C-alpha positions in Angstrom: 5.2 24.3 -6.5 5.9 21.4 -4.1 3.6 18.4 -4.3 2.6 16.6 -1.1 1.9 12.9 -1.6 -0.4 11.1 0.9 -0.9 7.4 1.2 -3.3 5.4 3.3 -3.6 1.8 4.4 -6.9 0.2 3.2 -8.5 -3.0 4.3 -9.8 -5.3 1.6 -11.8 -8.5 1.6 -10.5 -10.5 -1.3 -11.1 -14.0 -2.8 -8.7 -16.7 -3.8 -9.3 -20.1 -5.3 -7.4 -21.8 -2.5 -8.3 -20.0 0.7 -11.4 -18.3 -0.5 -12.2 -15.1 1.3 -9.4 -13.4 3.2 -8.6 -9.9 4.6 -5.6 -8.1 3.1 -4.3 -4.6 3.2 -3.5 -2.3 0.4 -2.0 1.1 -0.2 -4.2 4.0 -1.4 -2.9 7.1 -3.1 -5.3 9.8 -1.8 -4.6 12.2 -4.7 -6.1 9.9 -7.3 -7.7 7.1 -5.2 -5.6 4.4 -6.9 -5.1 1.4 -4.8 -2.3 -1.2 -4.8 -4.2 -4.2 -3.6 -3.0 -7.1 -1.4 0.2 -5.6 -0.2 0.1 -7.8 2.9 -2.0 -9.6 5.4 -0.6 -7.9 8.5 -1.9 -4.4 9.1 1.1 -3.4 11.2 3.5 -4.2 8.3 1.4 -2.4 5.7 0.9 0.6 8.0 4.7 0.8 8.5 5.1 0.8 4.7 2.6 3.6 4.4 4.3 5.6 7.1 7.6 5.3 5.1 5.9 6.3 1.8 4.5 9.4 3.5 7.7 10.3 5.4 9.8 10.1 2.2 7.2 11.5 -0.1 7.5 8.8 -2.7 6.5 9.8 -6.2 3.4 7.8 -7.3 5.3 6.6 -10.4 7.7 4.7 -8.1 5.1 3.3 -5.8 5.0 -0.3 -7.0 8.7 -0.6 -7.1 9.2 0.9 -3.6 6.5 -1.3 -2.1 8.0 -4.3 -3.6 11.4 -3.4 -2.2 10.0 -2.7 1.3 8.1 -6.0 1.3 11.2 -8.0 0.5 13.2 -6.4 3.4 
C-alpha cells in the first residue's frame, strides 16, 4: 500500500513579546492535522516549501528536519 502525504500552507496570527501580533505561515499535515508553526513570514517561501514536501512525498517523521534544511537554503 502506497501512502500519499499531503501538506498545506496555513496562515497564523501569533504573538511575541517584542513585536506583539504578527502573521506567520506554517505547514499542516492534512493526514493528522499536525501543524508546524511559524515556518516563515513570507507566504511565497512557505508555499514553495509545501510544494517541495508534496512533490517529494516527505515522510511526516522527517518533516521538521526537511523544513529546517529548506529554510536554511
